[in-house]
C-alpha positions in Angstrom: 2.2 -8.7 19.5 5.3 -9.2 20.7 6.7 -11.9 18.9 5.4 -10.6 15.6 7.0 -7.9 16.0 10.5 -9.2 16.2 9.8 -11.6 13.8 9.3 -9.1 11.1 12.6 -7.2 11.7 14.7 -9.9 11.9 12.9 -11.4 8.8 14.3 -8.7 6.6 18.1 -9.7 8.2 17.5 -13.6 7.3 18.1 -15.8 5.0 14.5 -16.7 3.0 13.4 -20.0 3.6 10.1 -21.8 3.1 10.1 -22.6 6.5 10.2 -18.6 8.0 7.7 -17.7 5.7 5.4 -20.8 7.1 6.2 -18.8 10.5 5.4 -15.6 10.3 1.8 -17.1 8.0 1.5 -18.9 10.7 1.4 -15.5 13.4 -0.3 -13.6 11.0 -3.4 -16.7 11.1 -3.5 -18.6 13.4 -0.8 -18.0 16.3 -3.4 -15.2 17.7 -0.7 -11.9 16.7 -2.6 -10.7 14.3 -5.1 -8.4 14.8 -8.8 -9.8 13.6 -10.4 -7.6 12.1 -14.6 -9.7 11.7 -14.8 -9.4 15.8 -14.6 -5.4 15.7 -17.6 -3.0 16.1 -18.1 -0.1 13.9 -18.7 2.3 16.4 -22.0 4.8 15.2 -21.7 8.1 14.7 -22.7 10.0 17.0 -25.7 12.2 15.9 -25.3 15.8 15.8 -27.0 19.0 16.8 -29.5 21.0 14.4 -28.4 24.7 15.0 -31.8 26.6 15.9 -31.8 29.7 14.0 -32.0 31.7 16.5 -28.3 30.9 17.3 -27.6 31.4 13.0 -28.3 34.4 13.1 -26.9 35.5 16.8 -24.2 34.2 14.8 -24.6 35.3 11.5 -22.8 38.1 11.3 -19.5 37.8 12.2 -19.2 34.8 9.6 -20.7 37.2 6.9 -17.9 40.0 8.1 -15.7 37.2 7.5 -16.2 36.2 4.0 -16.6 39.3 3.1 -12.7 40.8 4.3 -11.8 37.2 2.4 -10.4 35.4 5.8 -13.0 31.9 5.2 -14.7 31.3 2.2 -18.6 29.9 2.9 -18.0 25.9 2.6 -15.1 26.2 4.2 -17.9 28.1 7.7 -20.4 25.1 6.7 -17.8 22.6 7.1 -16.3 23.6 9.3 -20.3 23.8 11.3 -21.2 20.6 9.9 -18.4 19.3 12.2 -20.4 20.4 15.4 -24.4 20.9 13.8 -26.1 20.0 11.4 -26.8 22.9 9.1 -30.5 23.5 7.2 -29.9 23.7 3.5 -31.3 27.9 3.8 -28.2 28.0 6.7 -25.9 26.4 3.7 -27.8 29.1 1.3 -27.3 32.0 3.9 -23.5 31.6 3.6 -23.2 30.5 0.3 -25.6 34.3 -0.8 -23.0 36.2 1.2 -20.3 38.0 -1.9 -16.4 38.4 -0.9 -16.5 42.4 -1.2 -13.6 43.4 -4.0 -10.4 46.0 -3.5 -11.7 49.6 -4.2 -8.5 50.9 -5.2 -8.4 54.7 -7.7 -6.7 54.7 -10.6 -3.5 54.5 -11.0 -2.5 54.5 -7.2 -0.9 51.4 -6.0 -2.5 49.2 -2.8 
């Protein structure tokens, strides 16, 4: 890999020749300096645990308060929680049904 790096960097300053292009091609393919994508094994994603209804209901008041106050959105919470747990469609719906409360202002007053 070090040879390839040196040649690639120096290539910018050398005169362009067919021999240099062949050397670069050799390093990328047959020289064993390139990355072989065919041999890389793809890691299987780990399965996430399901969030139980009891656990969800225990934390729901805090989530509801954050949505109502406008600090978080339902979609943002779903996205964050989905990185750690599998949420049921009912749990997602319950979060989406929470509405942000509007600030109440008296007419003529500024906030």
